[in-house]
Biopython code that builds the backbone (N, CA, C, O; Angstrom):
import numpy as np
from Bio.PDB.StructureBuilder import StructureBuilder

atoms = [
    (1, "GLN", "N", (6.107, 13.970, -14.350)),
    (1, "GLN", "CA", (6.629, 13.308, -13.012)),
    (1, "GLN", "C", (5.458, 13.052, -12.085)),
    (1, "GLN", "O", (4.518, 13.825, -11.896)),
    (2, "VAL", "N", (5.659, 11.755, -11.484)),
    (2, "VAL", "CA", (4.592, 11.249, -10.412)),
    (2, "VAL", "C", (5.348, 11.158, -9.284)),
    (2, "VAL", "O", (6.435, 10.582, -9.301)),
    (3, "GLN", "N", (4.805, 11.763, -8.106)),
    (3, "GLN", "CA", (5.423, 11.410, -6.882)),
    (3, "GLN", "C", (4.400, 10.722, -5.915)),
    (3, "GLN", "O", (3.213, 11.037, -5.834)),
    (4, "LEU", "N", (5.066, 9.675, -5.146)),
    (4, "LEU", "CA", (4.129, 8.972, -4.156)),
    (4, "LEU", "C", (4.922, 9.261, -2.833)),
    (4, "LEU", "O", (6.138, 9.087, -2.752)),
    (5, "ALA", "N", (4.179, 9.693, -1.855)),
    (5, "ALA", "CA", (4.905, 10.003, -0.482)),
    (5, "ALA", "C", (4.028, 9.210, 0.398)),
    (5, "ALA", "O", (2.814, 9.380, 0.508)),
    (6, "GLU", "N", (4.805, 8.244, 1.076)),
    (6, "GLU", "CA", (4.220, 7.361, 2.038)),
    (6, "GLU", "C", (4.436, 7.865, 3.517)),
    (6, "GLU", "O", (5.253, 8.766, 3.703)),
    (7, "SER", "N", (3.748, 7.329, 4.564)),
    (7, "SER", "CA", (3.870, 7.681, 5.771)),
    (7, "SER", "C", (3.236, 6.605, 6.597)),
    (7, "SER", "O", (2.476, 5.804, 6.053)),
    (8, "GLY", "N", (3.513, 6.534, 7.940)),
    (8, "GLY", "CA", (2.726, 5.732, 8.871)),
    (8, "GLY", "C", (3.478, 4.386, 9.277)),
    (8, "GLY", "O", (2.934, 3.659, 10.108)),
    (9, "GLY", "N", (4.584, 4.057, 8.782)),
    (9, "GLY", "CA", (5.268, 2.851, 9.213)),
    (9, "GLY", "C", (5.576, 2.885, 10.703)),
    (9, "GLY", "O", (5.227, 3.853, 11.378)),
    (10, "GLY", "N", (6.239, 1.822, 11.245)),
    (10, "GLY", "CA", (6.636, 1.737, 12.524)),
    (10, "GLY", "C", (6.809, 0.442, 13.108)),
    (10, "GLY", "O", (6.862, -0.549, 12.380)),
    (11, "SER", "N", (6.910, 0.347, 14.443)),
    (11, "SER", "CA", (6.984, -0.908, 15.183)),
    (11, "SER", "C", (5.893, -1.182, 16.062)),
    (11, "SER", "O", (5.493, -0.302, 16.825)),
    (12, "VAL", "N", (5.323, -2.421, 16.027)),
    (12, "VAL", "CA", (4.151, -2.729, 16.831)),
    (12, "VAL", "C", (4.479, -4.125, 17.304)),
    (12, "VAL", "O", (5.361, -4.839, 16.829)),
    (13, "GLN", "N", (3.626, -4.443, 18.343)),
    (13, "GLN", "CA", (3.547, -5.848, 18.829)),
    (13, "GLN", "C", (2.617, -6.579, 18.034)),
    (13, "GLN", "O", (1.754, -5.961, 17.411)),
    (14, "PRO", "N", (2.698, -7.972, 17.974)),
    (14, "PRO", "CA", (1.632, -8.818, 17.303)),
    (14, "PRO", "C", (0.244, -8.314, 17.998)),
    (14, "PRO", "O", (0.149, -8.038, 19.194)),
    (15, "GLY", "N", (-0.723, -8.247, 17.130)),
    (15, "GLY", "CA", (-2.023, -7.800, 17.410)),
    (15, "GLY", "C", (-2.323, -6.426, 17.342)),
    (15, "GLY", "O", (-3.482, -6.026, 17.455)),
    (16, "GLY", "N", (-1.350, -5.662, 17.163)),
    (16, "GLY", "CA", (-1.351, -4.234, 17.161)),
    (16, "GLY", "C", (-1.866, -3.827, 15.736)),
    (16, "GLY", "O", (-2.125, -4.653, 14.860)),
    (17, "SER", "N", (-1.983, -2.534, 15.601)),
    (17, "SER", "CA", (-2.476, -1.793, 14.333)),
    (17, "SER", "C", (-1.552, -0.694, 13.929)),
    (17, "SER", "O", (-0.852, -0.075, 14.731)),
    (18, "LEU", "N", (-1.588, -0.485, 12.650)),
    (18, "LEU", "CA", (-0.845, 0.627, 12.052)),
    (18, "LEU", "C", (-1.742, 1.062, 10.678)),
    (18, "LEU", "O", (-2.424, 0.296, 9.999)),
    (19, "ARG", "N", (-1.567, 2.329, 10.496)),
    (19, "ARG", "CA", (-2.288, 2.797, 9.210)),
    (19, "ARG", "C", (-1.236, 3.574, 8.360)),
    (19, "ARG", "O", (-0.461, 4.420, 8.807)),
    (20, "LEU", "N", (-1.318, 3.199, 7.194)),
    (20, "LEU", "CA", (-0.308, 3.609, 6.259)),
    (20, "LEU", "C", (-1.084, 4.638, 5.292)),
    (20, "LEU", "O", (-2.230, 4.489, 4.869)),
    (21, "SER", "N", (-0.264, 5.650, 5.051)),
    (21, "SER", "CA", (-0.822, 6.585, 4.081)),
    (21, "SER", "C", (-0.066, 6.836, 2.829)),
    (21, "SER", "O", (1.151, 6.667, 2.897)),
    (22, "CYS", "N", (-0.601, 7.228, 1.644)),
    (22, "CYS", "CA", (0.363, 7.534, 0.603)),
    (22, "CYS", "C", (-0.509, 8.541, -0.337)),
    (22, "CYS", "O", (-1.645, 8.292, -0.740)),
    (23, "VAL", "N", (0.175, 9.629, -0.588)),
    (23, "VAL", "CA", (-0.216, 10.833, -1.235)),
    (23, "VAL", "C", (0.436, 10.758, -2.667)),
    (23, "VAL", "O", (1.659, 10.656, -2.755)),
    (24, "PHE", "N", (-0.313, 10.802, -3.726)),
    (24, "PHE", "CA", (-0.114, 10.881, -5.031)),
    (24, "PHE", "C", (-0.043, 12.329, -5.477)),
    (24, "PHE", "O", (-0.964, 13.069, -5.132)),
    (25, "SER", "N", (0.974, 12.824, -6.223)),
    (25, "SER", "CA", (0.972, 13.994, -6.834)),
    (25, "SER", "C", (1.676, 14.157, -8.074)),
    (25, "SER", "O", (2.349, 13.199, -8.454)),
    (26, "GLY", "N", (1.639, 15.256, -8.810)),
    (26, "GLY", "CA", (2.194, 15.417, -10.101)),
    (26, "GLY", "C", (1.231, 14.977, -11.214)),
    (26, "GLY", "O", (0.025, 15.222, -11.166)),
    (27, "ASP", "N", (1.810, 14.333, -12.190)),
    (27, "ASP", "CA", (1.121, 13.988, -13.402)),
    (27, "ASP", "C", (0.239, 12.770, -13.231)),
    (27, "ASP", "O", (0.557, 11.834, -13.965)),
    (28, "ILE", "N", (-0.660, 12.592, -12.538)),
    (28, "ILE", "CA", (-1.387, 11.447, -12.045)),
    (28, "ILE", "C", (-2.541, 11.005, -12.982)),
    (28, "ILE", "O", (-3.150, 9.956, -12.773)),
    (29, "LEU", "N", (-2.820, 11.803, -13.988)),
    (29, "LEU", "CA", (-3.891, 11.617, -14.694)),
    (29, "LEU", "C", (-3.763, 10.137, -15.485)),
    (29, "LEU", "O", (-2.743, 9.810, -16.091)),
    (30, "GLY", "N", (-4.828, 9.392, -15.393)),
    (30, "GLY", "CA", (-4.728, 7.973, -15.917)),
    (30, "GLY", "C", (-4.288, 6.920, -14.900)),
    (30, "GLY", "O", (-4.355, 5.735, -15.226)),
    (31, "ILE", "N", (-3.872, 7.248, -13.771)),
    (31, "ILE", "CA", (-3.555, 6.281, -12.709)),
    (31, "ILE", "C", (-4.776, 6.050, -11.986)),
    (31, "ILE", "O", (-5.131, 6.865, -11.134)),
    (32, "ASN", "N", (-5.577, 4.839, -12.284)),
    (32, "ASN", "CA", (-6.834, 4.643, -11.846)),
    (32, "ASN", "C", (-6.695, 3.554, -10.644)),
    (32, "ASN", "O", (-7.518, 3.606, -9.731)),
    (33, "THR", "N", (-5.733, 2.629, -10.629)),
    (33, "THR", "CA", (-5.686, 1.652, -9.603)),
    (33, "THR", "C", (-4.458, 1.852, -8.752)),
    (33, "THR", "O", (-3.336, 1.783, -9.254)),
    (34, "MET", "N", (-4.644, 2.090, -7.513)),
    (34, "MET", "CA", (-3.467, 2.238, -6.636)),
    (34, "MET", "C", (-3.462, 1.328, -5.557)),
    (34, "MET", "O", (-4.531, 0.886, -5.134)),
    (35, "GLY", "N", (-2.266, 0.965, -5.012)),
    (35, "GLY", "CA", (-2.304, -0.059, -4.065)),
    (35, "GLY", "C", (-1.114, -0.189, -3.148)),
    (35, "GLY", "O", (-0.262, 0.699, -3.191)),
    (36, "TRP", "N", (-0.977, -1.147, -2.373)),
    (36, "TRP", "CA", (0.290, -1.448, -1.441)),
    (36, "TRP", "C", (0.754, -2.779, -1.872)),
    (36, "TRP", "O", (0.039, -3.727, -2.195)),
    (37, "TYR", "N", (2.047, -2.731, -1.835)),
    (37, "TYR", "CA", (2.869, -4.012, -1.923)),
    (37, "TYR", "C", (3.781, -4.160, -0.770)),
    (37, "TYR", "O", (4.189, -3.157, -0.185)),
    (38, "HIS", "N", (4.117, -5.323, -0.417)),
    (38, "HIS", "CA", (4.913, -5.861, 0.753)),
    (38, "HIS", "C", (6.127, -6.581, 0.340)),
    (38, "HIS", "O", (6.060, -7.387, -0.589)),
    (39, "GLN", "N", (7.182, -6.364, 0.929)),
    (39, "GLN", "CA", (8.425, -6.865, 0.737)),
    (39, "GLN", "C", (8.875, -7.397, 1.965)),
    (39, "GLN", "O", (9.432, -6.649, 2.768)),
    (40, "ALA", "N", (8.697, -8.649, 2.225)),
    (40, "ALA", "CA", (9.277, -9.226, 3.536)),
    (40, "ALA", "C", (10.826, -9.591, 3.354)),
    (40, "ALA", "O", (11.332, -9.898, 2.274)),
    (41, "PRO", "N", (11.406, -9.521, 4.412)),
    (41, "PRO", "CA", (13.037, -9.649, 4.277)),
    (41, "PRO", "C", (13.398, -10.987, 3.610)),
    (41, "PRO", "O", (13.017, -12.087, 4.010)),
    (42, "GLY", "N", (14.235, -10.740, 2.467)),
    (42, "GLY", "CA", (14.772, -11.815, 1.568)),
    (42, "GLY", "C", (13.749, -12.295, 0.569)),
    (42, "GLY", "O", (14.025, -13.294, -0.095)),
    (43, "LYS", "N", (12.506, -11.634, 0.384)),
    (43, "LYS", "CA", (11.542, -12.129, -0.465)),
    (43, "LYS", "C", (11.214, -11.203, -1.454)),
    (43, "LYS", "O", (11.706, -10.075, -1.416)),
    (44, "GLN", "N", (10.372, -11.571, -2.418)),
    (44, "GLN", "CA", (10.055, -10.562, -3.558)),
    (44, "GLN", "C", (8.935, -9.686, -3.068)),
    (44, "GLN", "O", (8.212, -10.007, -2.124)),
    (45, "ARG", "N", (8.826, -8.614, -3.718)),
    (45, "ARG", "CA", (7.628, -7.636, -3.359)),
    (45, "ARG", "C", (6.345, -8.295, -3.848)),
    (45, "ARG", "O", (6.325, -8.680, -5.017)),
    (46, "GLU", "N", (5.334, -8.457, -3.124)),
    (46, "GLU", "CA", (4.093, -9.015, -3.470)),
    (46, "GLU", "C", (2.865, -7.820, -3.064)),
    (46, "GLU", "O", (2.935, -6.934, -2.213)),
    (47, "LEU", "N", (1.915, -8.100, -3.855)),
    (47, "LEU", "CA", (0.705, -7.127, -3.743)),
    (47, "LEU", "C", (-0.145, -7.516, -2.540)),
    (47, "LEU", "O", (-0.563, -8.667, -2.419)),
    (48, "VAL", "N", (-0.408, -6.532, -1.624)),
    (48, "VAL", "CA", (-1.230, -6.645, -0.419)),
    (48, "VAL", "C", (-2.627, -6.468, -0.782)),
    (48, "VAL", "O", (-3.458, -7.365, -0.638)),
    (49, "ALA", "N", (-2.911, -5.226, -1.289)),
    (49, "ALA", "CA", (-4.163, -4.885, -1.662)),
    (49, "ALA", "C", (-4.164, -3.567, -2.728)),
    (49, "ALA", "O", (-3.352, -2.643, -2.730)),
    (50, "ASP", "N", (-5.157, -3.731, -3.507)),
    (50, "ASP", "CA", (-5.345, -2.480, -4.391)),
    (50, "ASP", "C", (-6.740, -2.158, -4.518)),
    (50, "ASP", "O", (-7.622, -2.963, -4.221)),
    (51, "ILE", "N", (-6.987, -0.859, -5.004)),
    (51, "ILE", "CA", (-8.271, -0.229, -5.095)),
    (51, "ILE", "C", (-8.457, 0.554, -6.375)),
    (51, "ILE", "O", (-7.495, 1.177, -6.824)),
    (52, "THR", "N", (-9.596, 0.568, -6.980)),
    (52, "THR", "CA", (-9.774, 1.216, -8.315)),
    (52, "THR", "C", (-10.285, 2.579, -8.035)),
    (52, "THR", "O", (-10.682, 2.801, -6.891)),
    (53, "SER", "N", (-10.329, 3.488, -8.889)),
    (53, "SER", "CA", (-10.939, 4.777, -8.769)),
    (53, "SER", "C", (-12.352, 4.740, -8.274)),
    (53, "SER", "O", (-12.773, 5.638, -7.545)),
    (54, "SER", "N", (-13.068, 3.772, -8.631)),
    (54, "SER", "CA", (-14.495, 3.505, -8.377)),
    (54, "SER", "C", (-14.618, 2.840, -7.025)),
    (54, "SER", "O", (-15.747, 2.671, -6.566)),
    (55, "GLY", "N", (-13.522, 2.437, -6.328)),
    (55, "GLY", "CA", (-13.706, 1.849, -5.107)),
    (55, "GLY", "C", (-13.661, 0.324, -5.077)),
    (55, "GLY", "O", (-13.995, -0.187, -4.008)),
    (56, "ILE", "N", (-13.314, -0.467, -6.048)),
    (56, "ILE", "CA", (-13.331, -1.823, -6.194)),
    (56, "ILE", "C", (-11.965, -2.164, -5.490)),
    (56, "ILE", "O", (-10.911, -1.625, -5.829)),
    (57, "THR", "N", (-12.068, -3.180, -4.396)),
    (57, "THR", "CA", (-10.829, -3.448, -3.752)),
    (57, "THR", "C", (-10.549, -5.008, -4.049)),
    (57, "THR", "O", (-11.418, -5.825, -4.355)),
    (58, "ASN", "N", (-9.142, -5.272, -3.899)),
    (58, "ASN", "CA", (-8.676, -6.625, -3.993)),
    (58, "ASN", "C", (-7.635, -6.851, -2.949)),
    (58, "ASN", "O", (-6.813, -5.971, -2.692)),
    (59, "TYR", "N", (-7.643, -7.948, -2.367)),
    (59, "TYR", "CA", (-6.830, -8.219, -1.220)),
    (59, "TYR", "C", (-6.047, -9.560, -1.331)),
    (59, "TYR", "O", (-6.623, -10.525, -1.831)),
    (60, "ARG", "N", (-4.854, -9.664, -0.921)),
    (60, "ARG", "CA", (-4.190, -10.932, -0.723)),
    (60, "ARG", "C", (-4.833, -11.751, 0.261)),
    (60, "ARG", "O", (-5.394, -11.221, 1.221)),
    (61, "ASP", "N", (-4.804, -13.049, 0.106)),
    (61, "ASP", "CA", (-5.681, -13.819, 1.054)),
    (61, "ASP", "C", (-5.092, -13.818, 2.503)),
    (61, "ASP", "O", (-5.820, -14.103, 3.453)),
    (62, "SER", "N", (-3.944, -13.539, 2.650)),
    (62, "SER", "CA", (-3.313, -13.639, 3.980)),
    (62, "SER", "C", (-3.679, -12.402, 4.756)),
    (62, "SER", "O", (-3.485, -12.443, 5.971)),
    (63, "VAL", "N", (-4.205, -11.256, 4.199)),
    (63, "VAL", "CA", (-4.612, -10.221, 4.967)),
    (63, "VAL", "C", (-6.125, -9.887, 4.877)),
    (63, "VAL", "O", (-6.550, -8.883, 5.448)),
    (64, "LYS", "N", (-6.893, -10.648, 4.221)),
    (64, "LYS", "CA", (-8.316, -10.558, 4.306)),
    (64, "LYS", "C", (-8.931, -10.710, 5.688)),
    (64, "LYS", "O", (-8.691, -11.649, 6.448)),
    (65, "GLY", "N", (-9.770, -9.664, 5.943)),
    (65, "GLY", "CA", (-10.325, -9.525, 7.363)),
    (65, "GLY", "C", (-9.325, -8.810, 8.320)),
    (65, "GLY", "O", (-9.717, -8.534, 9.454)),
    (66, "ARG", "N", (-8.279, -8.547, 8.002)),
    (66, "ARG", "CA", (-7.335, -7.794, 8.794)),
    (66, "ARG", "C", (-6.921, -6.291, 8.318)),
    (66, "ARG", "O", (-6.868, -5.299, 9.045)),
    (67, "PHE", "N", (-6.661, -6.354, 7.022)),
    (67, "PHE", "CA", (-6.326, -5.164, 6.452)),
    (67, "PHE", "C", (-7.487, -4.500, 5.654)),
    (67, "PHE", "O", (-8.345, -5.198, 5.114)),
    (68, "THR", "N", (-7.500, -3.195, 5.591)),
    (68, "THR", "CA", (-8.462, -2.502, 4.748)),
    (68, "THR", "C", (-7.946, -1.313, 3.908)),
    (68, "THR", "O", (-7.460, -0.358, 4.514)),
    (69, "ILE", "N", (-8.006, -1.300, 2.696)),
    (69, "ILE", "CA", (-7.430, -0.283, 1.890)),
    (69, "ILE", "C", (-8.737, 0.656, 1.544)),
    (69, "ILE", "O", (-9.894, 0.267, 1.387)),
    (70, "SER", "N", (-8.263, 1.921, 1.473)),
    (70, "SER", "CA", (-9.373, 2.921, 1.092)),
    (70, "SER", "C", (-8.541, 3.972, 0.453)),
    (70, "SER", "O", (-7.310, 4.005, 0.452)),
    (71, "ARG", "N", (-9.420, 4.901, -0.136)),
    (71, "ARG", "CA", (-8.883, 6.009, -0.898)),
    (71, "ARG", "C", (-9.701, 7.351, -0.774)),
    (71, "ARG", "O", (-10.922, 7.337, -0.620)),
    (72, "ASP", "N", (-9.083, 8.318, -0.836)),
    (72, "ASP", "CA", (-9.750, 9.660, -0.978)),
    (72, "ASP", "C", (-9.288, 10.305, -2.232)),
    (72, "ASP", "O", (-8.183, 10.835, -2.350)),
    (73, "ASN", "N", (-10.149, 10.236, -3.121)),
    (73, "ASN", "CA", (-9.986, 10.656, -4.522)),
    (73, "ASN", "C", (-9.708, 12.163, -4.483)),
    (73, "ASN", "O", (-8.822, 12.571, -5.234)),
    (74, "ALA", "N", (-10.328, 13.009, -3.733)),
    (74, "ALA", "CA", (-10.211, 14.417, -3.676)),
    (74, "ALA", "C", (-8.811, 14.668, -3.147)),
    (74, "ALA", "O", (-8.176, 15.646, -3.540)),
    (75, "LYS", "N", (-8.342, 13.858, -2.316)),
    (75, "LYS", "CA", (-6.948, 14.177, -1.729)),
    (75, "LYS", "C", (-5.739, 13.409, -2.464)),
    (75, "LYS", "O", (-4.572, 13.598, -2.123)),
    (76, "ASN", "N", (-6.102, 12.535, -3.489)),
    (76, "ASN", "CA", (-5.255, 11.650, -4.166)),
    (76, "ASN", "C", (-4.520, 10.918, -3.293)),
    (76, "ASN", "O", (-3.306, 10.808, -3.461)),
    (77, "THR", "N", (-5.161, 10.326, -2.252)),
    (77, "THR", "CA", (-4.505, 9.608, -1.098)),
    (77, "THR", "C", (-5.097, 8.241, -0.972)),
    (77, "THR", "O", (-6.314, 8.088, -1.083)),
    (78, "ILE", "N", (-4.232, 7.172, -0.729)),
    (78, "ILE", "CA", (-4.777, 5.910, -0.485)),
    (78, "ILE", "C", (-4.200, 5.557, 0.988)),
    (78, "ILE", "O", (-3.153, 6.017, 1.444)),
    (79, "TYR", "N", (-5.080, 4.649, 1.655)),
    (79, "TYR", "CA", (-4.679, 4.370, 3.048)),
    (79, "TYR", "C", (-4.580, 2.634, 3.040)),
    (79, "TYR", "O", (-5.069, 1.901, 2.180)),
    (80, "LEU", "N", (-3.945, 2.288, 4.030)),
    (80, "LEU", "CA", (-3.947, 0.872, 4.278)),
    (80, "LEU", "C", (-4.078, 0.792, 5.892)),
    (80, "LEU", "O", (-3.122, 1.116, 6.597)),
    (81, "GLN", "N", (-5.215, 0.379, 6.406)),
    (81, "GLN", "CA", (-5.382, 0.132, 7.853)),
    (81, "GLN", "C", (-5.029, -1.316, 8.084)),
    (81, "GLN", "O", (-5.570, -2.200, 7.421)),
    (82, "MET", "N", (-4.160, -1.564, 8.983)),
    (82, "MET", "CA", (-3.686, -2.849, 9.248)),
    (82, "MET", "C", (-3.928, -3.230, 10.756)),
    (82, "MET", "O", (-3.356, -2.654, 11.682)),
    (83, "ASN", "N", (-4.771, -4.187, 10.903)),
    (83, "ASN", "CA", (-5.031, -4.511, 12.263)),
    (83, "ASN", "C", (-4.548, -6.036, 12.470)),
    (83, "ASN", "O", (-4.110, -6.739, 11.559)),
    (84, "SER", "N", (-4.682, -6.390, 13.671)),
    (84, "SER", "CA", (-4.281, -7.779, 13.986)),
    (84, "SER", "C", (-2.974, -8.217, 13.313)),
    (84, "SER", "O", (-2.914, -9.250, 12.645)),
    (85, "LEU", "N", (-1.926, -7.399, 13.508)),
    (85, "LEU", "CA", (-0.756, -7.517, 12.771)),
    (85, "LEU", "C", (0.005, -8.798, 13.376)),
    (85, "LEU", "O", (0.022, -9.139, 14.558)),
    (86, "LYS", "N", (0.585, -9.382, 12.365)),
    (86, "LYS", "CA", (1.449, -10.651, 12.686)),
    (86, "LYS", "C", (2.979, -10.394, 12.394)),
    (86, "LYS", "O", (3.343, -9.438, 11.708)),
    (87, "PRO", "N", (3.799, -11.244, 12.918)),
    (87, "PRO", "CA", (5.229, -11.111, 12.659)),
    (87, "PRO", "C", (5.467, -11.109, 11.203)),
    (87, "PRO", "O", (6.278, -10.333, 10.698)),
    (88, "GLU", "N", (4.724, -12.025, 10.459)),
    (88, "GLU", "CA", (4.954, -12.204, 9.001)),
    (88, "GLU", "C", (4.523, -11.132, 8.152)),
    (88, "GLU", "O", (4.714, -11.206, 6.938)),
    (89, "ASP", "N", (3.866, -9.979, 8.758)),
    (89, "ASP", "CA", (3.495, -8.746, 8.205)),
    (89, "ASP", "C", (4.793, -7.907, 8.170)),
    (89, "ASP", "O", (4.841, -6.904, 7.458)),
    (90, "THR", "N", (5.770, -8.266, 8.868)),
    (90, "THR", "CA", (7.073, -7.417, 8.997)),
    (90, "THR", "C", (7.601, -7.247, 7.519)),
    (90, "THR", "O", (7.445, -8.158, 6.706)),
    (91, "GLY", "N", (8.202, -6.113, 7.199)),
    (91, "GLY", "CA", (8.748, -5.810, 5.981)),
    (91, "GLY", "C", (8.628, -4.361, 5.581)),
    (91, "GLY", "O", (8.400, -3.492, 6.422)),
    (92, "VAL", "N", (8.792, -4.084, 4.219)),
    (92, "VAL", "CA", (8.650, -2.735, 3.691)),
    (92, "VAL", "C", (7.384, -2.695, 2.815)),
    (92, "VAL", "O", (7.071, -3.562, 1.999)),
    (93, "TYR", "N", (6.709, -1.589, 3.090)),
    (93, "TYR", "CA", (5.574, -1.552, 2.214)),
    (93, "TYR", "C", (5.567, -0.429, 1.334)),
    (93, "TYR", "O", (5.830, 0.708, 1.726)),
    (94, "TYR", "N", (5.271, -0.717, 0.139)),
    (94, "TYR", "CA", (5.372, 0.363, -1.040)),
    (94, "TYR", "C", (4.065, 0.662, -1.444)),
    (94, "TYR", "O", (3.228, -0.235, -1.536)),
    (95, "CYS", "N", (3.799, 1.855, -1.700)),
    (95, "CYS", "CA", (2.628, 2.392, -2.364)),
    (95, "CYS", "C", (2.954, 2.272, -3.881)),
    (95, "CYS", "O", (4.102, 2.424, -4.300)),
    (96, "ASN", "N", (1.918, 1.997, -4.667)),
    (96, "ASN", "CA", (2.030, 1.742, -6.090)),
    (96, "ASN", "C", (0.919, 2.345, -6.843)),
    (96, "ASN", "O", (-0.189, 2.339, -6.308)),
    (97, "GLY", "N", (1.056, 2.848, -7.972)),
    (97, "GLY", "CA", (-0.110, 3.254, -9.015)),
    (97, "GLY", "C", (0.560, 2.873, -10.354)),
    (97, "GLY", "O", (1.778, 2.833, -10.530)),
    (98, "TYR", "N", (-0.377, 2.601, -11.264)),
    (98, "TYR", "CA", (0.067, 2.276, -12.668)),
    (98, "TYR", "C", (-0.983, 2.833, -13.405)),
    (98, "TYR", "O", (-2.106, 3.126, -12.995)),
    (99, "ARG", "N", (-0.394, 2.984, -14.827)),
    (99, "ARG", "CA", (-1.309, 3.338, -15.838)),
    (99, "ARG", "C", (-0.715, 2.749, -17.156)),
    (99, "ARG", "O", (0.475, 2.449, -17.248)),
    (100, "TYR", "N", (-1.654, 2.597, -18.213)),
    (100, "TYR", "CA", (-1.297, 2.026, -19.470)),
    (100, "TYR", "C", (-1.034, 3.274, -20.481)),
    (100, "TYR", "O", (-1.810, 4.221, -20.614)),
    (101, "ASN", "N", (0.047, 3.128, -21.083)),
    (101, "ASN", "CA", (0.347, 3.890, -22.348)),
    (101, "ASN", "C", (1.087, 3.046, -23.284)),
    (101, "ASN", "O", (2.313, 3.154, -23.318)),
    (102, "ASN", "N", (0.474, 2.203, -24.061)),
    (102, "ASN", "CA", (1.107, 1.170, -24.765)),
    (102, "ASN", "C", (1.471, -0.025, -24.102)),
    (102, "ASN", "O", (1.283, -1.149, -24.567)),
    (103, "ALA", "N", (2.067, 0.266, -22.859)),
    (103, "ALA", "CA", (2.502, -0.793, -21.874)),
    (103, "ALA", "C", (2.187, -0.198, -20.491)),
    (103, "ALA", "O", (1.899, 0.975, -20.251)),
    (104, "ARG", "N", (2.294, -1.225, -19.622)),
    (104, "ARG", "CA", (1.987, -0.709, -18.201)),
    (104, "ARG", "C", (3.228, -0.163, -17.639)),
    (104, "ARG", "O", (4.350, -0.670, -17.674)),
    (105, "ARG", "N", (2.816, 1.075, -17.055)),
    (105, "ARG", "CA", (3.897, 1.883, -16.400)),
    (105, "ARG", "C", (3.662, 1.970, -14.845)),
    (105, "ARG", "O", (2.681, 2.540, -14.367)),
    (106, "ASP", "N", (4.563, 1.405, -14.154)),
    (106, "ASP", "CA", (4.317, 1.487, -12.578)),
    (106, "ASP", "C", (5.003, 2.598, -12.005)),
    (106, "ASP", "O", (6.021, 2.987, -12.577)),
    (107, "TYR", "N", (4.579, 3.226, -10.875)),
    (107, "TYR", "CA", (5.063, 4.255, -10.011)),
    (107, "TYR", "C", (5.067, 3.670, -8.702)),
    (107, "TYR", "O", (4.171, 2.931, -8.294)),
    (108, "TRP", "N", (6.191, 4.041, -7.975)),
    (108, "TRP", "CA", (6.480, 3.533, -6.560)),
    (108, "TRP", "C", (6.777, 4.580, -5.556)),
    (108, "TRP", "O", (7.424, 5.575, -5.885)),
    (109, "GLY", "N", (6.346, 4.414, -4.368)),
    (109, "GLY", "CA", (7.001, 5.182, -3.298)),
    (109, "GLY", "C", (8.202, 4.738, -2.832)),
    (109, "GLY", "O", (8.739, 3.756, -3.342)),
    (110, "GLN", "N", (8.739, 5.400, -1.836)),
    (110, "GLN", "CA", (10.146, 5.024, -1.321)),
    (110, "GLN", "C", (9.930, 3.999, -0.452)),
    (110, "GLN", "O", (10.982, 3.413, -0.196)),
    (111, "GLY", "N", (8.882, 3.511, 0.154)),
    (111, "GLY", "CA", (8.552, 2.432, 1.025)),
    (111, "GLY", "C", (8.578, 2.887, 2.367)),
    (111, "GLY", "O", (9.254, 3.865, 2.684)),
    (112, "VAL", "N", (7.872, 2.232, 3.203)),
    (112, "VAL", "CA", (7.872, 2.438, 4.733)),
    (112, "VAL", "C", (7.998, 1.117, 5.433)),
    (112, "VAL", "O", (7.438, 0.098, 5.028)),
    (113, "ARG", "N", (8.763, 1.177, 6.508)),
    (113, "ARG", "CA", (9.129, -0.176, 7.183)),
    (113, "ARG", "C", (8.158, -0.288, 8.167)),
    (113, "ARG", "O", (7.776, 0.716, 8.769)),
    (114, "VAL", "N", (7.588, -1.706, 8.467)),
    (114, "VAL", "CA", (6.724, -2.081, 9.335)),
    (114, "VAL", "C", (7.363, -3.251, 10.125)),
    (114, "VAL", "O", (7.698, -4.240, 9.473)),
    (115, "THR", "N", (7.561, -3.238, 11.426)),
    (115, "THR", "CA", (8.014, -4.269, 12.163)),
    (115, "THR", "C", (7.132, -4.715, 13.126)),
    (115, "THR", "O", (6.619, -3.900, 13.894)),
    (116, "VAL", "N", (6.853, -6.032, 13.201)),
    (116, "VAL", "CA", (5.806, -6.593, 14.059)),
    (116, "VAL", "C", (6.498, -7.727, 14.948)),
    (116, "VAL", "O", (6.817, -8.833, 14.511)),
    (117, "SER", "N", (6.669, -7.317, 16.171)),
    (117, "SER", "CA", (7.650, -8.147, 17.151)),
    (117, "SER", "C", (7.318, -7.937, 18.500)),
    (117, "SER", "O", (6.837, -6.864, 18.865)),
    (118, "SER", "N", (7.528, -8.850, 19.257)),
    (118, "SER", "CA", (7.208, -8.865, 20.709)),
    (118, "SER", "C", (8.587, -8.507, 21.561)),
    (118, "SER", "O", (8.559, -8.463, 22.791)),
]
sb = StructureBuilder()
sb.init_structure("model")
sb.init_model(0)
sb.init_chain("A")
sb.init_seg("    ")
for serial, (resi, resn, name, xyz) in enumerate(atoms, 1):
    if name == "N":
        sb.init_residue(resn, " ", resi, " ")
    sb.init_atom(name, np.array(xyz, "f"), 0.0, 1.0, " ", f" {name:<3s}", serial, name[0])
structure = sb.get_structure()
């Protein structure tokens, strides 16, 4: 069993900041890449950013320069620092990790809601 526990969502005005956290626990051996996905209202879930166990990061173009993903391997935790938030960043953010065992197996958190509105 793998558990992902997210925290840090909320409501902010445009230009504001939020920091999301996600703690991985349980049988996490082999889960090397962890990341965050965003699901805007009425749209599909899309990758925002991910980070490998060695710290290599990958970002969606629309968040480059505004969001920063980081991880603390000792705490099995990843973070998403979101600055200069825009209304289009509104939605539910899901923590994700995956590993391969013949096929890719994804693990998801329950999601945290972020609302950016004036």
